[in-house]
C-alpha positions as CSV (number, residue, x, y, z in Angstrom):
1,M,0.0,0.0,0.0
2,P,1.4,3.4,-0.9
3,I,2.4,5.8,2.0
4,Q,-0.2,8.4,1.0
5,R,-3.0,5.9,1.0
6,K,-1.8,4.6,4.4
7,N,-1.8,8.1,5.9
8,L,-5.2,8.8,4.5
9,F,-6.6,5.5,5.9
10,L,-5.0,6.3,9.3
11,T,-6.3,9.8,9.6
12,W,-9.8,8.9,8.6
13,G,-9.7,5.9,10.9
14,I,-8.8,8.1,13.8
15,R,-11.6,10.6,12.9
16,I,-14.2,7.9,12.6
17,S,-13.1,6.2,15.9
18,L,-13.6,9.6,17.7
19,V,-17.3,9.8,16.6
20,P,-18.6,7.5,19.4
21,V,-16.6,9.4,22.0
22,I,-17.9,12.8,20.8
23,L,-21.5,11.4,20.8
24,V,-21.1,10.1,24.4
25,L,-19.8,13.4,25.6
26,F,-22.6,15.2,23.8
27,A,-25.2,12.9,25.4
28,L,-23.7,13.5,28.8
29,G,-23.8,17.2,28.3
30,L,-27.4,17.0,27.3
31,I,-28.2,15.0,30.4
32,A,-26.5,17.5,32.6
33,I,-28.4,20.4,31.0
34,V,-31.7,18.5,31.5
35,L,-30.8,17.9,35.2
36,F,-30.0,21.5,35.7
37,A,-33.3,22.5,34.1
38,I,-35.2,20.1,36.4
39,C,-34.0,21.5,39.6
40,G,-32.0,24.7,40.2
41,V,-29.8,23.3,43.0
42,C,-28.8,20.3,40.9
43,G,-25.5,21.9,40.0
44,R,-24.4,22.0,43.7
45,F,-25.6,18.5,44.2
46,L,-23.7,17.2,41.1
47,A,-20.6,19.1,42.3
48,A,-20.8,17.4,45.7
49,L,-21.5,14.1,44.1
50,G,-18.5,14.5,41.8
51,G,-16.3,15.3,44.8
52,L,-17.5,12.2,46.6
53,A,-17.0,10.1,43.5
54,A,-13.4,11.4,43.2
55,L,-12.7,10.7,46.8
56,L,-14.1,7.1,46.5
57,L,-12.0,6.5,43.4
58,Y,-8.9,7.8,45.2
59,L,-9.5,5.5,48.2
60,H,-10.2,2.5,45.9
61,H,-7.1,3.2,43.8
62,F,-4.8,3.3,46.8
63,Q,-6.7,0.5,48.6
64,L,-7.5,2.6,51.7
65,P,-10.4,1.8,54.1
66,Y,-13.5,3.7,53.1
67,G,-15.2,3.9,56.4
68,V,-12.4,5.4,58.4
69,Y,-11.6,8.0,55.8
70,L,-15.2,9.0,55.3
71,S,-15.7,9.2,59.1
72,S,-12.6,11.3,59.5
73,I,-14.0,14.0,57.1
74,T,-17.6,13.8,58.4
75,P,-17.1,16.6,61.1
76,A,-16.1,18.9,58.3
77,I,-19.6,18.6,56.7
78,P,-21.6,20.4,59.4
79,L,-18.6,22.9,59.8
80,A,-18.9,23.9,56.1
81,H,-22.7,24.0,56.4
82,A,-22.4,26.3,59.4
83,F,-20.3,28.8,57.4
84,G,-22.8,28.4,54.5
85,R,-25.7,29.4,56.8
86,I,-23.8,32.5,57.9
87,G,-23.6,33.4,54.2
88,C,-27.4,32.8,54.0
89,F,-27.9,35.2,56.8
90,F,-25.9,37.9,55.0
91,A,-27.6,37.3,51.7
92,G,-31.1,37.2,53.1
93,C,-32.2,33.8,52.0
94,C,-33.5,31.0,54.2
95,Y,-35.0,33.5,56.5
96,G,-37.1,32.9,59.6
97,I,-40.6,33.8,60.9
98,P,-41.6,37.3,61.9
99,Y,-40.3,38.0,65.4
100,D,-40.1,40.9,67.8
101,P,-37.0,43.2,67.7
102,P,-34.9,42.1,70.6
103,I,-34.2,38.9,68.6
104,G,-35.9,39.7,65.3
105,I,-33.7,41.4,62.8
106,C,-34.7,43.5,59.8
107,L,-32.7,42.6,56.8
108,K,-32.5,46.0,55.0
109,N,-30.1,45.1,52.2
110,A,-31.1,41.5,51.6
111,I,-30.0,40.1,48.3
112,G,-32.3,37.1,48.6
113,T,-36.1,37.0,48.9
114,A,-36.4,38.1,52.6
115,P,-38.9,40.9,53.3
116,T,-37.0,44.1,54.2
117,D,-39.7,45.8,56.4
118,I,-40.4,43.0,58.9
119,P,-38.2,41.9,61.8
120,L,-37.4,38.2,61.3
121,F,-36.1,35.5,63.5
122,P,-32.4,34.7,62.5
123,V,-32.9,31.0,61.9
124,Q,-29.8,30.9,59.8
125,L,-27.7,31.9,62.8
126,L,-29.5,29.4,65.0
127,E,-28.8,26.6,62.5
128,S,-25.2,27.8,62.1
129,G,-24.6,27.6,65.8
130,L,-26.2,24.1,66.0
131,D,-24.0,23.0,63.1
132,F,-20.9,24.3,64.8
133,L,-22.0,22.3,67.9
134,L,-22.6,19.2,65.9
135,A,-19.2,19.5,64.2
136,G,-17.5,19.7,67.6
137,L,-19.5,16.7,69.0
138,L,-18.6,14.7,65.9
139,Q,-14.9,15.5,66.3
140,L,-15.1,14.4,69.9
141,C,-16.9,11.3,68.9
142,F,-14.3,10.5,66.2
143,R,-11.5,10.9,68.7
144,K,-13.1,8.9,71.6
145,R,-14.7,6.0,69.8
146,T,-12.9,2.8,69.2
147,R,-14.9,2.1,66.1
148,K,-14.1,5.1,63.9
149,T,-17.0,4.4,61.5
150,D,-19.7,5.3,64.0
151,V,-19.4,9.0,63.2
152,I,-21.5,8.9,60.0
153,P,-24.7,7.6,61.7
154,F,-24.3,10.2,64.5
155,Y,-24.0,12.9,61.8
156,C,-27.2,11.7,60.0
157,I,-29.2,11.6,63.3
158,G,-27.8,14.9,64.6
159,Y,-28.4,16.9,61.4
160,A,-31.9,15.4,61.0
161,G,-32.6,16.6,64.5
162,I,-31.3,20.1,63.7
163,R,-33.4,20.4,60.6
164,L,-36.5,19.1,62.4
165,F,-36.0,21.7,65.1
166,T,-35.2,24.7,62.9
167,E,-37.9,24.1,60.2
168,R,-40.4,25.4,62.7
169,F,-38.8,28.8,62.6
170,R,-38.5,29.1,58.8
171,Y,-40.7,31.5,56.8
172,D,-39.2,31.6,53.3
173,S,-41.5,30.6,50.5
174,E,-39.1,28.0,49.0
175,R,-39.7,25.7,51.9
């Protein structure tokens, strides 16, 4: 076979073999767009899911124990969530019920959907404080327990209790 024909065959072979890869990537992009359209917070969920998948792949690749590593980072979850709730307070989203002024706060420059003329209960700060407390308790639990994998169920139970308690004080229309 002449060299020109061989090169032509090789270049077209590579181009044709890339078609399925491009189609798969295009399909994944369409799926991501549909998921983003279905729910607005899907982007944050997919980012967190991608981070968890990367962590699990890393642990699997180096043959490290899943439970101990996941339990060791579990106290960081409510810690990050607590700082996020402080951000919600400053932005004016996830606001609380109308409340009298000693505790109720008027959010004059709220970026979110909070009403600016009514004093509101700072439920974001309450949840932030409870999340900081949960993070501390989980860290103590991780250090004191002999079975290091017990931290994840404690987090699930603790955070469920926090949400059950603070949902009574929420007033935002998204809830």
